[in-house]
C-alpha positions as a Python dict, from the first residue, in 0.01 Angstrom:
ca = {
    (1, 'X'): (0, 0, 0),
    (2, 'X'): (-281, 115, -229),
    (3, 'X'): (-611, 299, -180),
    (4, 'X'): (-851, 507, -384),
    (5, 'X'): (-831, 827, -174),
    (6, 'X'): (-544, 906, 60),
    (7, 'X'): (-669, 1157, 319),
    (8, 'X'): (-406, 1365, 496),
    (9, 'X'): (-539, 1500, 826),
    (10, 'X'): (-748, 1334, 1096),
    (11, 'X'): (-961, 1629, 1202),
    (12, 'X'): (-1333, 1671, 1127),
    (13, 'X'): (-1290, 1736, 752),
    (14, 'X'): (-1078, 1427, 686),
    (15, 'X'): (-1287, 1206, 914),
    (16, 'X'): (-1618, 1316, 764),
    (17, 'X'): (-1496, 1273, 407),
    (18, 'X'): (-1364, 924, 483),
    (19, 'X'): (-1689, 820, 652),
    (20, 'X'): (-1906, 942, 364),
    (21, 'X'): (-1684, 770, 107),
    (22, 'X'): (-1690, 446, 305),
    (23, 'X'): (-2070, 438, 301),
    (24, 'X'): (-2053, 444, -80),
    (25, 'X'): (-1786, 175, -104),
    (26, 'X'): (-1498, 411, -186),
    (27, 'X'): (-1178, 312, -5),
    (28, 'X'): (-959, 558, 183),
    (29, 'X'): (-662, 563, 419),
    (30, 'X'): (-620, 843, 674),
    (31, 'X'): (-289, 994, 795),
    (32, 'X'): (-272, 1207, 1110),
    (33, 'X'): (33, 1381, 1253),
    (34, 'X'): (-91, 1376, 1615),
    (35, 'X'): (-231, 1109, 1844),
    (36, 'X'): (-602, 1040, 1849),
    (37, 'X'): (-622, 1166, 2208),
    (38, 'X'): (-460, 1493, 2105),
    (39, 'X'): (-711, 1545, 1824),
    (40, 'X'): (-1000, 1469, 2060),
    (41, 'X'): (-871, 1709, 2324),
    (42, 'X'): (-883, 2017, 2099),
    (43, 'X'): (-1148, 2267, 2210),
    (44, 'X'): (-1319, 2423, 1911),
    (45, 'X'): (-1642, 2591, 1808),
    (46, 'X'): (-1976, 2420, 1841),
    (47, 'X'): (-2227, 2611, 1626),
    (48, 'X'): (-2337, 2394, 1333),
    (49, 'X'): (-2525, 2513, 1027),
    (50, 'X'): (-2819, 2304, 914),
    (51, 'X'): (-2617, 2189, 610),
    (52, 'X'): (-2349, 2052, 843),
    (53, 'X'): (-2613, 1882, 1056),
    (54, 'X'): (-2766, 1718, 748),
    (55, 'X'): (-2423, 1599, 633),
    (56, 'X'): (-2354, 1438, 972),
    (57, 'X'): (-2687, 1260, 950),
    (58, 'X'): (-2604, 1141, 599),
    (59, 'X'): (-2273, 1009, 736),
    (60, 'X'): (-2458, 811, 1004),
    (61, 'X'): (-2285, 986, 1297),
    (62, 'X'): (-2565, 1208, 1427),
    (63, 'X'): (-2728, 989, 1696),
    (64, 'X'): (-2569, 1163, 1997),
    (65, 'X'): (-2605, 1506, 1836),
    (66, 'X'): (-2974, 1445, 1773),
    (67, 'X'): (-3021, 1340, 2136),
    (68, 'X'): (-2804, 1593, 2313),
    (69, 'X'): (-2740, 1880, 2071),
    (70, 'X'): (-2919, 2207, 2142),
    (71, 'X'): (-3109, 2369, 1853),
    (72, 'X'): (-3092, 2749, 1868),
    (73, 'X'): (-3349, 2966, 1697),
    (74, 'X'): (-3156, 3292, 1735),
    (75, 'X'): (-2877, 3494, 1894),
    (76, 'X'): (-2863, 3819, 2089),
    (77, 'X'): (-2661, 4121, 1979),
    (78, 'X'): (-2560, 4374, 2242),
    (79, 'X'): (-2397, 4714, 2225),
    (80, 'X'): (-2343, 4843, 2574),
    (81, 'X'): (-2674, 4784, 2752),
    (82, 'X'): (-2872, 4783, 2428),
    (83, 'X'): (-2963, 4425, 2338),
    (84, 'X'): (-3183, 4276, 2068),
    (85, 'X'): (-3248, 3930, 1927),
    (86, 'X'): (-3198, 3795, 1575),
    (87, 'X'): (-3474, 3537, 1525),
    (88, 'X'): (-3333, 3277, 1285),
    (89, 'X'): (-3649, 3072, 1274),
    (90, 'X'): (-3871, 3366, 1187),
    (91, 'X'): (-3629, 3521, 938),
    (92, 'X'): (-3503, 3209, 759),
    (93, 'X'): (-3712, 2916, 882),
    (94, 'X'): (-3391, 2747, 1002),
    (95, 'X'): (-3214, 2699, 1337),
    (96, 'X'): (-2850, 2624, 1412),
    (97, 'X'): (-2730, 2338, 1630),
    (98, 'X'): (-2502, 2365, 1933),
    (99, 'X'): (-2280, 2056, 1930),
    (100, 'X'): (-1913, 2086, 2016),
    (101, 'X'): (-1643, 1994, 1767),
    (102, 'X'): (-1487, 1765, 2028),
    (103, 'X'): (-1809, 1564, 2045),
    (104, 'X'): (-1848, 1560, 1667),
    (105, 'X'): (-1492, 1436, 1624),
    (106, 'X'): (-1543, 1167, 1886),
    (107, 'X'): (-1851, 1042, 1700),
    (108, 'X'): (-1655, 1024, 1375),
    (109, 'X'): (-1368, 833, 1538),
    (110, 'X'): (-1614, 592, 1701),
    (111, 'X'): (-1763, 521, 1357),
    (112, 'X'): (-1412, 475, 1220),
    (113, 'X'): (-1319, 230, 1495),
    (114, 'X'): (-1637, 29, 1436),
    (115, 'X'): (-1538, -37, 1076),
    (116, 'X'): (-1168, -89, 1153),
    (117, 'X'): (-1075, 180, 903),
    (118, 'X'): (-706, 214, 830),
    (119, 'X'): (-556, 509, 1016),
    (120, 'X'): (-192, 600, 1078),
    (121, 'X'): (-137, 829, 1377),
    (122, 'X'): (183, 1015, 1466),
    (123, 'X'): (308, 1018, 1110),
    (124, 'X'): (602, 1234, 1006),
    (125, 'X'): (749, 1365, 682),
    (126, 'X'): (422, 1333, 490),
    (127, 'X'): (493, 1409, 124),
    (128, 'X'): (226, 1406, -150),
    (129, 'X'): (406, 1340, -478),
    (130, 'X'): (320, 1346, -850),
    (131, 'X'): (-25, 1483, -768),
    (132, 'X'): (-40, 1649, -1111),
    (133, 'X'): (-17, 1309, -1282),
    (134, 'X'): (-250, 1010, -1309),
    (135, 'X'): (-36, 820, -1057),
    (136, 'X'): (-9, 1021, -735),
    (137, 'X'): (132, 873, -417),
    (138, 'X'): (206, 981, -62),
    (139, 'X'): (513, 888, 140),
    (140, 'X'): (540, 919, 518),
    (141, 'X'): (729, 786, 818),
    (142, 'X'): (543, 583, 1080),
    (143, 'X'): (714, 410, 1374),
    (144, 'X'): (1050, 479, 1214),
    (145, 'X'): (962, 312, 883),
    (146, 'X'): (908, 485, 549),
    (147, 'X'): (573, 397, 390),
    (148, 'X'): (425, 469, 51),
    (149, 'X'): (55, 484, -40),
    (150, 'X'): (-29, 468, -409),
    (151, 'X'): (-367, 626, -465),
    (152, 'X'): (-597, 776, -724),
    (153, 'X'): (-656, 1102, -537),
    (154, 'X'): (-515, 1292, -238),
    (155, 'X'): (-743, 1490, -6),
    (156, 'X'): (-551, 1755, 187),
    (157, 'X'): (-740, 1803, 514),
    (158, 'X'): (-428, 1873, 718),
    (159, 'X'): (-494, 2226, 841),
    (160, 'X'): (-327, 2561, 796),
    (161, 'X'): (21, 2434, 886),
    (162, 'X'): (-8, 2114, 683),
    (163, 'X'): (195, 2009, 382),
    (164, 'X'): (-75, 1958, 121),
    (165, 'X'): (-140, 2320, 32),
    (166, 'X'): (231, 2369, -32),
    (167, 'X'): (223, 2083, -282),
    (168, 'X'): (43, 2323, -517),
    (169, 'X'): (323, 2512, -698),
    (170, 'X'): (391, 2872, -594),
    (171, 'X'): (341, 2973, -957),
    (172, 'X'): (-16, 2841, -939),
    (173, 'X'): (-122, 2898, -579),
    (174, 'X'): (-244, 3242, -470),
    (175, 'X'): (-284, 3322, -101),
    (176, 'X'): (-470, 3608, 64),
    (177, 'X'): (-452, 3694, 432),
    (178, 'X'): (-553, 3949, 690),
    (179, 'X'): (-426, 3912, 1047),
    (180, 'X'): (-634, 4094, 1307),
    (181, 'X'): (-451, 4291, 1576),
    (182, 'X'): (-623, 4112, 1865),
    (183, 'X'): (-715, 3765, 1986),
    (184, 'X'): (-987, 3586, 2178),
    (185, 'X'): (-925, 3480, 2535),
    (186, 'X'): (-1149, 3177, 2583),
    (187, 'X'): (-1254, 3012, 2908),
    (188, 'X'): (-1440, 2683, 2946),
    (189, 'X'): (-1619, 2636, 3278),
    (190, 'X'): (-1852, 2379, 3432),
    (191, 'X'): (-2125, 2635, 3490),
    (192, 'X'): (-2474, 2685, 3345),
    (193, 'X'): (-2477, 2921, 3045),
    (194, 'X'): (-2574, 3276, 3128),
    (195, 'X'): (-2829, 3270, 2846),
    (196, 'X'): (-3022, 3004, 2655),
    (197, 'X'): (-2878, 3153, 2333),
    (198, 'X'): (-2547, 3311, 2237),
    (199, 'X'): (-2482, 3674, 2326),
    (200, 'X'): (-2249, 3876, 2099),
    (201, 'X'): (-2152, 4195, 2279),
    (202, 'X'): (-1973, 4502, 2138),
    (203, 'X'): (-1834, 4721, 2414),
    (204, 'X'): (-1591, 5016, 2441),
    (205, 'X'): (-1359, 4786, 2639),
    (206, 'X'): (-1369, 4520, 2367),
    (207, 'X'): (-1581, 4236, 2231),
    (208, 'X'): (-1728, 3957, 2445),
    (209, 'X'): (-1916, 3639, 2357),
    (210, 'X'): (-2127, 3419, 2583),
    (211, 'X'): (-2156, 3070, 2439),
    (212, 'X'): (-2202, 2713, 2560),
    (213, 'X'): (-2130, 2347, 2495),
    (214, 'X'): (-2429, 2210, 2685),
    (215, 'X'): (-2660, 2301, 2973),
    (216, 'X'): (-2382, 2265, 3231),
    (217, 'X'): (-2073, 2360, 3028),
    (218, 'X'): (-2018, 2722, 2924),
    (219, 'X'): (-1770, 2882, 2688),
    (220, 'X'): (-1694, 3254, 2719),
    (221, 'X'): (-1463, 3479, 2520),
    (222, 'X'): (-1304, 3821, 2563),
    (223, 'X'): (-1121, 4022, 2300),
    (224, 'X'): (-766, 4080, 2419),
    (225, 'X'): (-433, 4207, 2282),
    (226, 'X'): (-215, 3942, 2121),
    (227, 'X'): (59, 4042, 2365),
    (228, 'X'): (-149, 3899, 2654),
    (229, 'X'): (-76, 3555, 2796),
    (230, 'X'): (-321, 3324, 2969),
    (231, 'X'): (-110, 3358, 3286),
    (232, 'X'): (-195, 3729, 3284),
    (233, 'X'): (-561, 3644, 3339),
    (234, 'X'): (-672, 3490, 3666),
    (235, 'X'): (-1020, 3340, 3669),
    (236, 'X'): (-1146, 3627, 3885),
    (237, 'X'): (-1002, 3886, 3646),
    (238, 'X'): (-1170, 3712, 3353),
    (239, 'X'): (-1513, 3700, 3519),
    (240, 'X'): (-1488, 4063, 3633),
    (241, 'X'): (-1404, 4179, 3281),
    (242, 'X'): (-1677, 3966, 3125),
    (243, 'X'): (-1935, 4126, 3356),
    (244, 'X'): (-1821, 4470, 3242),
    (245, 'X'): (-1865, 4389, 2873),
    (246, 'X'): (-2203, 4212, 2866),
    (247, 'X'): (-2548, 4363, 2934),
    (248, 'X'): (-2628, 4422, 3301),
    (249, 'X'): (-2914, 4172, 3303),
    (250, 'X'): (-2674, 3897, 3194),
    (251, 'X'): (-2395, 4014, 3424),
    (252, 'X'): (-2630, 4001, 3724),
    (253, 'X'): (-2718, 3634, 3661),
    (254, 'X'): (-2374, 3509, 3549),
    (255, 'X'): (-2264, 3200, 3742),
    (256, 'X'): (-1886, 3167, 3767),
    (257, 'X'): (-1651, 2886, 3856),
    (258, 'X'): (-1298, 2759, 3803),
    (259, 'X'): (-1183, 2745, 3442),
    (260, 'X'): (-1117, 2396, 3309),
    (261, 'X'): (-953, 2529, 2994),
    (262, 'X'): (-813, 2871, 2909),
    (263, 'X'): (-647, 2977, 2584),
    (264, 'X'): (-584, 3274, 2357),
    (265, 'X'): (-656, 3230, 1987),
    (266, 'X'): (-537, 3472, 1718),
    (267, 'X'): (-788, 3591, 1459),
    (268, 'X'): (-709, 3580, 1091),
    (269, 'X'): (-878, 3565, 755),
    (270, 'X'): (-695, 3349, 503),
    (271, 'X'): (-774, 3164, 184),
    (272, 'X'): (-591, 3018, -109),
    (273, 'X'): (-696, 2937, -462),
    (274, 'X'): (-718, 2710, -643),
    (275, 'X'): (-825, 2448, -390),
    (276, 'X'): (-716, 2169, -623),
    (277, 'X'): (-416, 2080, -835),
    (278, 'X'): (-416, 1774, -1054),
    (279, 'X'): (-540, 1495, -828),
    (280, 'X'): (-488, 1688, -503),
    (281, 'X'): (-791, 1851, -338),
    (282, 'X'): (-781, 2077, -32),
    (283, 'X'): (-1060, 2091, 226),
    (284, 'X'): (-1106, 2280, 552),
    (285, 'X'): (-835, 2479, 727),
    (286, 'X'): (-570, 2369, 477),
    (287, 'X'): (-735, 2609, 231),
    (288, 'X'): (-900, 2875, 445),
    (289, 'X'): (-923, 3025, 793),
    (290, 'X'): (-1195, 3261, 914),
    (291, 'X'): (-1223, 3455, 1239),
    (292, 'X'): (-1458, 3271, 1476),
    (293, 'X'): (-1700, 3562, 1505),
    (294, 'X'): (-1940, 3417, 1249),
    (295, 'X'): (-1897, 3049, 1353),
    (296, 'X'): (-1793, 2949, 1002),
    (297, 'X'): (-1467, 2752, 1035),
    (298, 'X'): (-1603, 2403, 1095),
    (299, 'X'): (-1903, 2470, 873),
    (300, 'X'): (-1683, 2568, 579),
    (301, 'X'): (-1488, 2245, 624),
    (302, 'X'): (-1820, 2060, 604),
    (303, 'X'): (-1925, 2243, 288),
    (304, 'X'): (-1590, 2159, 125),
    (305, 'X'): (-1648, 1795, 216),
    (306, 'X'): (-1999, 1814, 68),
    (307, 'X'): (-1866, 1933, -269),
    (308, 'X'): (-1570, 1693, -270),
    (309, 'X'): (-1774, 1389, -163),
    (310, 'X'): (-2030, 1446, -437),
    (311, 'X'): (-1753, 1501, -691),
    (312, 'X'): (-1590, 1168, -597),
    (313, 'X'): (-1929, 997, -606),
    (314, 'X'): (-1996, 1126, -957),
    (315, 'X'): (-1650, 1016, -1069),
    (316, 'X'): (-1663, 664, -925),
    (317, 'X'): (-2029, 588, -998),
    (318, 'X'): (-2070, 744, -1340),
    (319, 'X'): (-1717, 800, -1464),
    (320, 'X'): (-1791, 1173, -1477),
    (321, 'X'): (-1503, 1393, -1356),
    (322, 'X'): (-1680, 1726, -1407),
    (323, 'X'): (-1747, 1757, -1033),
    (324, 'X'): (-1376, 1722, -960),
    (325, 'X'): (-1294, 1981, -1224),
    (326, 'X'): (-1548, 2223, -1076),
    (327, 'X'): (-1467, 2152, -710),
    (328, 'X'): (-1230, 2444, -654),
    (329, 'X'): (-1451, 2709, -814),
    (330, 'X'): (-1760, 2592, -623),
    (331, 'X'): (-1581, 2564, -290),
    (332, 'X'): (-1399, 2897, -322),
    (333, 'X'): (-1720, 3081, -414),
    (334, 'X'): (-1891, 2969, -95),
    (335, 'X'): (-1577, 3026, 113),
    (336, 'X'): (-1555, 3387, -1),
    (337, 'X'): (-1918, 3459, 87),
    (338, 'X'): (-1874, 3312, 435),
    (339, 'X'): (-1543, 3494, 474),
    (340, 'X'): (-1710, 3824, 382),
    (341, 'X'): (-1969, 3767, 654),
    (342, 'X'): (-1708, 3678, 918),
    (343, 'X'): (-1496, 3981, 816),
    (344, 'X'): (-1798, 4216, 833),
    (345, 'X'): (-1923, 4079, 1165),
    (346, 'X'): (-1575, 4091, 1316),
    (347, 'X'): (-1523, 4452, 1208),
    (348, 'X'): (-1847, 4584, 1355),
    (349, 'X'): (-1820, 4398, 1687),
    (350, 'X'): (-1456, 4449, 1787),
    (351, 'X'): (-1261, 4742, 1923),
    (352, 'X'): (-962, 4808, 1700),
    (353, 'X'): (-634, 4939, 1848),
    (354, 'X'): (-597, 5317, 1815),
    (355, 'X'): (-943, 5330, 1663),
    (356, 'X'): (-1068, 5684, 1593),
    (357, 'X'): (-1385, 5779, 1778),
    (358, 'X'): (-1556, 5831, 1442),
    (359, 'X'): (-1503, 5468, 1348),
    (360, 'X'): (-1637, 5349, 1683),
    (361, 'X'): (-1949, 5560, 1641),
    (362, 'X'): (-1998, 5414, 1294),
    (363, 'X'): (-1983, 5064, 1446),
    (364, 'X'): (-2251, 5166, 1694),
    (365, 'X'): (-2461, 5311, 1412),
    (366, 'X'): (-2425, 4987, 1215),
    (367, 'X'): (-2547, 4780, 1509),
    (368, 'X'): (-2832, 5026, 1568),
    (369, 'X'): (-2928, 4998, 1201),
    (370, 'X'): (-2941, 4617, 1229),
    (371, 'X'): (-3163, 4650, 1537),
    (372, 'X'): (-3418, 4861, 1347),
    (373, 'X'): (-3403, 4697, 1003),
    (374, 'X'): (-3580, 4373, 916),
    (375, 'X'): (-3379, 4341, 596),
    (376, 'X'): (-3048, 4386, 782),
    (377, 'X'): (-3151, 4123, 1035),
    (378, 'X'): (-3252, 3889, 753),
    (379, 'X'): (-2908, 3934, 593),
    (380, 'X'): (-2735, 3851, 922),
    (381, 'X'): (-2960, 3552, 990),
    (382, 'X'): (-2927, 3414, 636),
    (383, 'X'): (-2548, 3419, 661),
    (384, 'X'): (-2533, 3288, 1017),
    (385, 'X'): (-2754, 2981, 961),
    (386, 'X'): (-2556, 2904, 645),
    (387, 'X'): (-2581, 2984, 277),
    (388, 'X'): (-2701, 2702, 51),
    (389, 'X'): (-2447, 2461, -100),
}
């Protein structure tokens, strides 16, 4: 079997890259470890930067998003009962878009099905080989049979636990990580959102976030110890704790209901460099993870795809490989800026275990400074809506 680009990983990064390449006549084959239903069932963030929105439109998969997505012109920041709004439109001239990753992924798979693109699900033993030569190939097992794909390039979009990052030699690859000593307990409920925009709330009992998927589907989060289990949290206990941590005005109007999904996600900051080795290129979670506080995970995957897609386009259309050579440095530079924002926002909004009272008061002072400073609000808004590519 032969293709131009073998894409490992059938999540949003791999799907979006394949769709963009297809529209320019560049052939790809996609390998995914899980079933399509499993990929589509994953509940993930839904705040899209304008750059991500534009890329989805360029890929021809934005019709449902444009009809049903919810543009947001700002977010609210709360500290106790003090609440203020960051006006994205006024400060940057840009909104963000609320459109769940599950919906985005479904749109990409629908587009893939329409063109009968070649996809192998439930693959095992994926092994990118000779990626530092001009003749890379990928072997894998599918339905009990060993397959080989000869290709010109390999795109590693297979997530943090995937195999592609490890194909870069240990002597070359550098990894950096910070694991946070808490997680996010998330609940999805078929209830109207408590607010028309997101509420980020810092509280002495811990962080809380009020978010949404649409006008009748809400997503709420509570900071919790990583020793907690979802079984430890009944729905009533979750709603009671959420009311304690958000401003009274929101708590008084909160509509509750049975959870339709409940999970605890760890928070970590992680990145590796370089994001390329020979003819292997990493994109998305295979190269970096950010805490969800700044809504950057999916958006960073999209920016990686932007750089990689344009690099492939330059290579195949003009025979110019400079974009491929520069891919890692460009992608890493933007990743680090987004990671800095997510790290900063996480640190000022969350209660840290055994945190000295001094540190907590400094967090409160930081939030108070943002409330009173136009330049601080502009910095937050500029990072939240997305830095330029």
